[in-house]
C-alpha positions in Angstrom: 27.9 58.1 -63.3 24.3 59.3 -63.0 25.4 62.9 -63.5 27.3 61.9 -66.6 24.3 60.0 -68.0 22.0 62.9 -67.4 24.4 65.2 -69.1 24.6 62.9 -72.1 20.8 62.8 -72.3 20.6 66.6 -72.2 23.2 66.9 -74.9 21.2 64.6 -77.0 18.2 66.8 -76.5 20.2 69.8 -77.6 21.3 67.9 -80.7 17.7 67.1 -81.5 16.8 70.8 -81.3 19.6 71.8 -83.6 18.6 69.4 -86.4 14.8 69.8 -85.9 11.9 69.3 -85.3 9.9 70.2 -82.3 9.7 71.1 -78.6 6.7 70.3 -76.5 5.8 71.4 -73.0 3.1 69.5 -71.1 1.4 70.3 -67.8 0.5 66.9 -66.3 -2.2 67.0 -63.6 -1.9 63.2 -62.8 -1.6 63.8 -59.0 -4.9 65.6 -59.0 -6.5 62.8 -61.1 -4.9 59.8 -59.3 -2.6 60.6 -56.4 -1.4 57.0 -56.0 0.8 57.3 -59.1 2.4 60.7 -58.6 3.3 62.8 -55.6 2.6 66.1 -57.4 1.4 67.6 -60.7 4.4 68.6 -62.9 5.6 69.8 -66.3 7.3 67.6 -68.9 9.5 68.9 -71.7 9.7 66.7 -74.8 12.4 67.2 -77.5 11.5 65.2 -80.6 12.7 64.7 -84.2 11.7 62.7 -87.2 13.8 62.7 -90.3 13.4 60.6 -93.4 16.1 60.2 -96.0 17.0 58.0 -99.0 18.4 55.3 -96.7 15.4 55.2 -94.3 14.0 57.1 -91.3 15.3 58.2 -88.0 13.2 59.1 -85.0 14.2 60.2 -81.5 12.9 61.9 -78.4 13.8 62.7 -74.9 11.3 63.3 -72.1 12.4 65.4 -69.1 10.0 65.4 -66.1 10.2 68.3 -63.7 8.4 66.2 -61.0 10.6 66.8 -57.9 10.2 69.5 -55.2 10.7 73.1 -56.5 10.3 71.8 -60.0 13.6 70.0 -60.2 14.2 67.3 -62.8 13.2 63.8 -61.6 13.3 61.8 -64.9 15.1 61.9 -68.2 14.1 59.2 -70.7 15.4 58.6 -74.2 14.2 56.6 -77.2 15.9 56.6 -80.6 15.4 54.3 -83.6 16.4 53.8 -87.2 14.5 52.1 -90.0 16.8 51.1 -92.8 15.7 50.8 -96.5 16.9 47.8 -98.4 16.2 48.2 -102.1 12.5 48.3 -102.9 11.5 46.0 -100.0 8.5 47.4 -98.1 9.8 45.9 -94.9 12.8 47.7 -93.3 15.1 46.5 -90.6 14.4 48.3 -87.4 17.0 49.0 -84.6 16.1 50.9 -81.4 17.5 51.9 -78.0 15.5 53.0 -74.9 16.9 54.1 -71.5 17.0 56.8 -68.9 17.4 57.7 -65.2 15.1 58.6 -62.3 16.0 60.8 -59.4 14.1 61.3 -56.1 13.8 64.3 -53.7 16.2 62.7 -51.2 19.0 62.4 -53.9 18.2 58.7 -54.3 17.9 57.5 -57.9 18.3 54.6 -60.3 18.7 54.0 -64.0 15.8 52.9 -66.1 17.0 49.5 -67.5 18.2 49.8 -71.1 16.1 48.1 -73.8 17.5 47.0 -77.2 15.0 46.3 -80.0 15.6 44.6 -83.4 12.9 43.7 -85.9 11.1 44.8 -89.0 9.2 48.0 -89.8 6.7 49.1 -92.4 5.8 52.8 -93.3 3.0 53.9 -95.6 0.9 56.9 -96.4 -2.8 56.3 -96.8 -3.7 59.6 -98.4 -3.1 62.3 -95.7 -2.6 59.7 -93.0 1.0 58.5 -92.3 1.3 55.1 -90.6 4.4 53.4 -89.3 4.4 50.0 -87.5 7.1 47.6 -86.4 7.4 44.3 -84.6 10.6 43.6 -82.7 12.5 41.3 -80.4 13.1 43.3 -77.2 16.1 42.7 -74.8 15.3 44.2 -71.4 18.4 44.6 -69.1 16.6 43.9 -65.8 18.4 42.2 -62.9 17.1 39.0 -64.6 17.3 39.7 -68.3 13.9 39.6 -70.0 13.6 38.4 -73.6 10.4 40.0 -75.0 8.3 41.0 -78.0 7.1 44.6 -78.8 4.6 45.8 -81.4 4.4 49.6 -82.1 2.0 51.6 -84.2 2.5 55.3 -85.0 0.2 57.7 -86.8 0.1 61.3 -88.0 -2.4 63.3 -90.1 -3.4 67.0 -90.6 -7.0 68.0 -91.0 -9.0 71.2 -91.8 -6.4 72.8 -94.0 -3.6 71.8 -91.6 -5.2 73.6 -88.6 -5.6 70.3 -86.7 -3.0 67.6 -86.2 -3.7 64.1 -84.9 -0.7 62.0 -84.0 0.5 59.5 -81.5 1.6 55.9 -80.9 0.6 52.7 -79.3 3.1 50.2 -77.8 2.2 46.6 -76.6 5.0 44.5 -75.2 5.9 41.7 -72.8 8.3 41.7 -69.9 9.1 39.6 -66.8 6.5 40.0 -64.0 9.4 39.9 -61.5 12.3 42.0 -62.8 14.7 40.8 -60.1 14.2 37.0 -60.3 12.4 36.5 -63.6 9.9 34.3 -61.8 6.2 34.4 -62.3 6.1 34.4 -66.0 5.4 37.3 -68.3 3.0 40.3 -68.3 1.6 42.2 -71.2 1.9 46.0 -71.1 -0.1 48.6 -73.0 0.9 52.2 -73.5 -0.7 54.6 -75.9 -0.4 58.4 -76.1 -2.6 60.0 -78.8 -2.0 63.8 -79.3 -4.4 66.4 -80.5 -3.1 69.8 -81.7 -4.6 73.0 -82.9 -2.0 74.7 -85.1 -2.0 78.5 -84.7 0.5 78.7 -87.5 3.2 76.4 -89.0 5.3 76.8 -85.8 3.0 77.2 -82.8 0.4 74.7 -81.6 -1.7 74.1 -78.5 -3.4 70.8 -77.5 -3.2 67.7 -75.4 -1.6 64.3 -75.0 -3.6 61.6 -73.4 -1.5 58.8 -71.7 -3.5 55.5 -71.5 -1.7 52.6 -69.8 -2.4 49.1 -68.5 0.1 47.1 -66.5 2.7 49.9 -67.0 3.2 51.0 -63.4 5.1 48.3 -61.5 3.1 48.6 -58.2 -0.4 48.8 -59.8 -0.7 45.9 -62.2 -3.8 45.2 -64.2 -5.1 48.7 -63.7 -6.0 51.1 -66.5 -4.9 54.7 -66.1 -5.8 57.7 -68.3 -3.8 61.0 -67.9 -4.4 63.9 -70.2 -2.1 66.9 -70.4 -2.4 70.5 -71.4 0.4 71.3 -73.8 2.1 73.7 -76.2 4.4 72.9 -79.1 6.9 74.8 -81.2 7.9 73.2 -84.5 11.2 74.3 -86.1 
């Protein structure tokens, strides 16, 4: 089952590449920065697309972490969403799916619980700055199902005659403190990943993504982490 799920995620990544838009490769030195979170430094490949059309917008990405011994794949994580236009309404229905798998060095592994999100989204361009935001109900398929709320903000802008790109997102959501029993109430999680790119030309760019989290890692609650990467990107 896990092999079939990984194959499906990889096939999704190939489909993203075939339609557009970009491939990113990040070197993540988080073990050197904080060795209680990761056993080693590793590379992450991100396949990402964003496509607007007359019916709305579609966004999707898959992250693949090469974080196991000998550079083997240890994580594959997928997010895909659709914002749907309804007439001239500025608010669009938003539907989203998140999920993935994790594999350890000793062939152990588990699925990242699926999450299903439904809500409303708003997109707008403020001059050269594109902003998208949505507020959703989030159904987390933990052992004890978690009924939650998530707010997301996304931004993108090009500066200095398109030589510099600033982009990224911020997520704030709730989930059960105890995923197995659901006891102990809720916790609030913050995850933001601003990206900074220098565009060599319209295809090639170099830069960094900075992961900033609080309450994100299950065993290290109420602790803020900051992990920058060194990255390259190819845009199709």
